[in-house]
Structures are given as structure tokens and as C-alpha cells.
C-alpha positions in Angstrom: -111.4 135.0 60.8 -109.1 135.8 57.9 -109.6 134.6 54.3 -106.3 132.7 54.5 -107.5 130.7 57.5 -110.7 129.9 55.7 -108.8 128.6 52.7 -106.6 126.4 54.9 -109.6 125.1 56.7 -111.3 124.2 53.4 -108.2 122.6 51.9 -107.3 120.4 54.9 -110.4 118.2 54.7 -109.8 117.6 51.0 -106.3 116.3 51.7 -107.6 113.9 54.4 -110.2 112.5 52.0 -107.6 111.2 49.4 -107.6 107.4 49.0 -104.5 105.7 50.6 -103.3 103.8 47.6 -99.6 104.3 47.5 -98.6 102.6 50.8 -100.6 99.3 50.4 -99.3 98.9 46.9 -95.7 99.1 48.2 -96.5 96.5 50.9 -97.9 94.0 48.3 -94.8 94.4 46.2 -92.6 93.8 49.2 -94.7 90.6 50.1 -94.3 89.2 46.5 -90.6 89.9 46.6 -90.2 88.2 50.0 -92.2 85.1 48.7 -90.0 84.8 45.6 -86.9 85.1 47.8 -88.1 82.3 50.1 -88.9 80.0 47.1 -85.4 80.6 45.7 -83.9 79.9 49.1 -85.9 76.6 49.4 -84.8 75.6 45.9 -81.2 76.3 46.8 -81.5 74.4 50.0 -82.9 71.3 48.2 -80.1 71.5 45.6 -77.6 71.7 48.4 -79.1 68.6 50.1 -79.1 66.7 46.9 -75.5 67.5 46.2 -74.6 66.6 49.8 -76.4 63.2 49.4 -74.6 62.5 46.2 -71.2 63.2 47.8 -72.0 61.1 50.8 -73.0 58.2 48.5 -69.7 58.6 46.6 -67.7 58.6 49.8 -69.5 55.5 51.1 -68.8 53.6 47.9 -65.2 54.6 47.9 -64.8 53.7 51.6 -66.6 50.3 51.2 -64.2 47.6 50.1 -65.2 45.9 46.9 -65.7 42.2 46.9 -62.9 40.3 45.3 -63.0 37.3 43.1 -65.4 34.6 44.2 -63.7 31.5 45.4 -64.8 28.2 44.0 -66.2 27.3 47.4 -68.4 30.4 47.6 -69.7 30.4 44.0 -72.0 27.5 44.1 -73.6 28.9 47.3 -75.4 31.6 45.2 -78.6 30.2 43.8 -77.5 26.6 43.4 -80.5 24.2 43.7 -78.1 21.3 44.1 -76.2 23.0 46.9 -79.4 23.6 48.7 -80.5 20.1 48.3 -77.3 18.7 49.7 -77.3 21.1 52.7 -80.9 20.4 53.5 -80.7 16.7 52.8 -77.3 15.0 53.2 -75.5 17.5 55.4 -78.4 18.5 57.6 -79.8 15.0 58.1 -76.4 13.6 58.7 -75.7 16.0 61.5 -79.0 15.2 63.1 -78.3 11.5 62.9 -74.8 11.8 64.4 -76.2 14.0 67.2 -78.6 11.2 68.0 -75.7 8.8 68.4 -74.3 10.7 71.4 -77.6 11.6 73.0 -79.7 9.0 74.9 -83.2 8.2 73.8 -86.3 8.6 75.8 -86.0 5.0 77.0 -82.6 5.9 78.4 -80.6 3.6 76.0 -78.1 5.2 73.7 -78.2 3.7 70.1 -75.2 1.8 69.0 -72.6 3.7 67.1 -72.1 2.8 63.4 -69.6 0.2 62.7 -66.5 0.9 60.6 -67.0 -0.6 57.1 -64.3 -2.3 55.1 -61.6 -1.7 57.7 -61.6 2.0 57.0 -61.2 4.2 60.0 -63.5 7.2 60.3 -61.9 10.6 60.0 -63.1 14.1 61.0 -62.5 17.1 58.7 -62.8 20.3 60.6 -65.9 19.3 62.5 -67.8 16.7 64.5 -69.2 14.9 61.4 -67.0 11.9 60.5 -66.0 10.9 57.0 -65.4 7.4 55.7 -65.4 5.0 52.8 -68.1 2.4 52.6 -68.0 -1.1 51.1 -69.2 -1.8 47.6 -72.5 -3.2 48.8 -73.4 -0.2 50.9 -72.4 2.3 48.2 -74.7 1.0 45.6 -77.4 3.5 44.6 -80.9 2.7 43.4 -81.0 5.2 40.6 -81.2 4.6 36.9 -78.4 5.7 34.6 -78.6 9.0 32.8 -77.6 9.0 29.1 -78.8 12.5 28.0 -81.7 11.3 25.8 -84.8 13.5 25.6 -88.1 12.0 26.6 -89.9 14.6 24.5 -88.0 16.0 21.5 -86.8 19.5 22.1 -87.7 19.7 25.8 -84.5 18.5 27.4 -83.5 15.3 29.1 -84.6 16.2 32.7 -81.2 16.3 34.3 -82.3 18.5 37.2 -84.8 16.0 38.4 -82.4 13.1 37.9 -79.6 14.9 39.8 -81.9 15.7 42.7 -82.8 12.0 42.9 -79.1 11.1 42.9 -78.5 13.5 45.8 -81.4 11.9 47.7 -79.9 8.4 47.1 -76.5 9.5 48.3 -78.1 11.0 51.4 -79.9 7.7 52.2 -76.6 5.8 51.7 -74.7 8.1 53.9 -77.2 7.8 56.7 -77.2 4.1 56.4 -73.4 4.0 56.7 -73.4 6.5 59.6 -70.8 8.8 58.1 -70.4 11.2 55.2 -68.7 10.3 52.0 -65.8 12.3 50.7 -66.5 14.4 47.6 -64.3 12.2 45.4 -66.6 9.2 46.3 -69.7 11.2 45.3 -68.2 12.3 42.0 -67.2 8.7 41.3 -70.8 7.6 41.9 -72.0 10.3 39.6 -69.6 9.1 36.9 -70.8 5.5 37.3 -74.4 6.5 36.6 -73.6 8.6 33.5 -73.7 6.8 30.1 -73.9 7.7 26.5 -73.1 11.3 25.5 -73.7 12.5 29.1 -70.9 10.1 30.3 -68.6 11.3 27.5 -69.2 14.9 28.4 -68.5 14.3 32.1 -65.3 12.4 31.5 -64.0 15.2 29.2 -64.7 18.0 31.8 -64.3 16.1 35.1 -60.6 17.1 35.6 -61.3 20.7 35.0 -64.2 20.9 37.4 -62.2 19.0 40.0 -59.4 21.6 39.7 -61.8 24.5 40.0 -63.9 23.2 42.8 -63.8 19.6 44.1 -67.5 19.3 45.0 -70.4 17.3 43.7 -72.7 20.3 43.3 -70.2 22.2 41.3 -70.1 19.4 38.7 -73.8 19.1 38.6 -74.3 22.8 37.6 -72.6 22.6 34.1 -74.2 19.2 33.5 -77.6 20.7 34.2 -76.9 23.7 31.9 -75.8 21.4 29.1 -78.7 18.9 29.2 -81.5 21.4 30.0 -83.5 23.2 27.3 -85.1 26.6 28.0 -87.8 27.8 25.6 -88.9 31.4 25.1 -92.3 32.6 26.2 -93.4 33.0 22.6 -92.8 29.2 22.1 -94.6 28.6 25.4 -97.6 30.6 24.2 -97.8 28.5 21.0 -97.3 25.1 22.5 -99.6 25.6 25.4 -102.5 26.6 23.1 -102.0 23.7 20.8 -104.4 20.7 20.7 -103.4 17.3 22.1 -101.7 14.9 19.7 -104.1 12.1 18.7 -101.3 9.6 19.3 -101.0 10.5 23.0 -103.4 9.5 25.7 -104.5 12.1 28.3 -102.0 10.8 30.9 -99.2 11.0 28.4 -100.3 14.5 27.4 -100.2 15.5 31.0 -96.6 14.3 31.4 -95.8 16.2 28.2 -97.3 19.4 29.6 -95.2 19.0 32.8 -92.0 18.7 30.7 -93.1 21.7 28.7 -93.7 23.7 31.9 -90.2 22.9 33.1 -88.6 23.9 29.8 -90.4 27.2 29.6 -90.6 28.1 33.3 -94.3 28.6 32.8 -97.0 28.7 35.5 -99.0 25.6 36.4 -102.0 27.6 35.4 -101.0 27.2 31.8 -101.0 23.5 32.2 -104.5 23.6 33.6 -105.8 26.0 30.9 -104.4 23.7 28.1 -106.2 20.7 29.5 -109.5 22.6 30.0 -109.6 24.7 26.8 -107.1 23.7 24.2 -106.3 20.0 24.5 -109.5 18.7 23.0 -112.0 21.2 21.6 -114.6 18.4 21.3 -114.3 17.4 25.0 -113.6 20.9 26.3 -117.3 21.7 27.3 -117.4 18.7 29.5 -114.1 19.6 31.2 -115.3 23.2 31.6 -118.3 21.9 33.6 -115.9 20.3 36.1 -113.4 23.2 36.2 -113.3 25.0 39.5 -111.7 28.5 39.4 -111.5 28.7 43.2 -109.0 25.8 43.5 -105.6 26.8 44.6 -103.9 23.4 44.0 -103.7 23.8 40.2 -101.6 20.8 39.4 -103.8 18.5 41.5 -106.9 19.9 39.9 -105.3 19.4 36.4 -104.5 15.8 37.3 -108.0 15.1 38.4 -109.4 16.5 35.1 -106.9 14.4 33.2 -108.0 11.3 35.0 -111.6 12.1 34.3 -110.9 12.7 30.6 -108.8 9.6 30.3 -111.8 7.6 31.6 -114.7 9.2 29.7 -113.2 10.7 26.5 -113.7 7.7 24.2 -112.3 9.4 21.1 -109.1 10.7 22.6 -106.8 8.2 20.9 -106.6 7.3 17.2 -107.9 3.7 17.1 -105.6 2.9 14.1 -102.5 3.2 16.2 -104.0 2.3 19.6 -102.4 -0.8 21.1 -99.5 -0.9 18.7 -96.0 -1.7 19.9 -93.6 1.2 19.8 -91.0 -1.1 18.1 -93.4 -1.8 15.1 -93.8 1.9 14.6 -90.1 2.5 14.0 -89.0 2.7 10.4 -86.3 0.1 9.6 -84.0 1.2 6.8 -81.8 -1.9 6.7 -81.5 -3.7 3.4 -80.5 -7.2 2.4 -76.9 -7.4 1.3 -77.6 -9.6 -1.7 -81.0 -8.4 -3.2 -80.9 -4.9 -1.7 -84.5 -5.3 -0.6 -85.7 -4.0 2.8 
């Protein structure tokens, strides 16, 4: 064996014993690079999807026809409480009644058709529901006149409730006649029951409203907006935490809270909390003993507490003004023409 072979034999194991560090480091670097490239590709894909979605939305908005101007007939359909009351009351009940006229009952006898009133023939406008004009006696409505006066100062005149009552009376009169009234008759009835500043405002605007939309509910909307007061939530927070006026009874205070709730769009819970905690600090512990937090009918519970307080709260009303006539409490500023004395 030569010395050169011995040296090769000795060097070869040394080369095989070197740690394999270069190849794994290269593999880790390649893995990190591939991971970063995959993240960049995912981000690019998400950006492309977002851009595509934006373009699709723009194309859909461009392709979708925009709604034109709202016709006078379609405008009151959107959120009109008076339109809903008429459709669910007068129109709906009238159709049900007229259907009963052509359908036999369970006894097998068909009810008699309504008689024509005042010699006016019934007419049909685009459907199976007849229209007609009733006599003066059948067209009378049992509803008080509305003059725009406020029951409680600053809380509105309550036109919405009055208008809903008027719609109900017209509904009952139409069903009694057996046919529906034309819109001009309904507007005429509305004008007959408006007096004072409410009547003056209606007469000034009636022609304009009739030109825009000849329907009863369309005329009721601006009337309601004019004679309705809306208070802010800050005013509601102050008034609902105030004590009861000593000149008011518990029943009158409850009616005042209802009017305040309508003027502020507040929750019935605020009415109940005022009665229990703020109306009378002296009588509040007694009401808290009867207060039930589990009750869901808040207004009914509030009315029960008011009736209890009206009966057992002996110091609720100032005895100096209790029993006085309202007229005697009005200050008269008239003077004698001769002596100038009141």
C-alpha cells in the first residue's frame, strides 16, 4: 500500500463527516420565497375580485332603470297612516259587504241589495264596487268639528286621532248606504267639520291639493303636518321627569302624559315611569309597592296605578282651587266704558 493511497484513505472519511448545512439552507430560502409569492398572488386575486364586484355593481346600476317622478296617486301610498286606515277600513270592509250582497247566506236567502238613495243611480268606476251619492240624512257624520285648538298648550291639537275618527265615520256611513262615496263627497264632509283656523287653512289650500291629487288621504297629510307638534327627545326627558301639576288630578295628568307621548314619539314606558317615580314624590313609595316590572301591557298598568292614586292620594289636588269652575279662573280684562273700572 502506497503512501498516497493511505492519504486518500485518511482524507475521504473526513470529507464525509462534514455537516450538510448548505443544501437545507437553500431549501428554506426557497420555501419562504414560495410562501411570499403565494401571499402576493392571493392579495392580487382578492383585489381583482373586489374590482370585478365594483364593476358589476356599476353595470347593474347603469342597466337598472331609475324610478321617475312619483305620481300623485302613488305618493300617499308610502307610509301614509290615513291611506292605510282607508284601505283597511272603508275600502276593505266595503268590498266584503258588497261581496255578501251577491253570495247567499247559510240560510240560503240572499240579502236584499241596497236601495238607490235620492234618485241617484249607482255607478262603477273600474271595478265591481259601486259609487253613489247619498241623501243628506245618511251622509251626516257623528264626529265633532275640529278647530285646531290645543288641549294642552304646546302639544298639538290631536289632528291625527280626529282624522282617523273621521275616516271611521265615513266608513260606517258608506257601509250603511251600500256603496262608496266619491272623493269629492269625502272632501266636502271634511270641509264641513273644519272650523276656526283649521277651516281657513283648508279652504285656502283645498284647490291646490285637489289639483295635485283628488283624494281624501292626500288632503289629510298636510293638515296633520300643520296641526301636529313634534318635540325633541331633550324636551321629552325634561317633561317626563317633572312632577305633576297640583292643579291637575291624576286622571287629567294621565291624559296629559298621553298627549306628551304622542308629541314626542316616546315609549309608553316613560309614561309609566313618570307616574311611578316623578309625578308625586310624596306618593311615589306607595306606587312603587304596586309597580310590577314583569307587566308587558305598560299603558294598562299605568292606568291601573293612576286609578289607585286618584282614589287614595288625598293631597293630590290643591284644595284652594278644587271644585272651582273653569270660567271663574279666566281673567277678564274688560272695563266699563264710563268709569273705566273692571
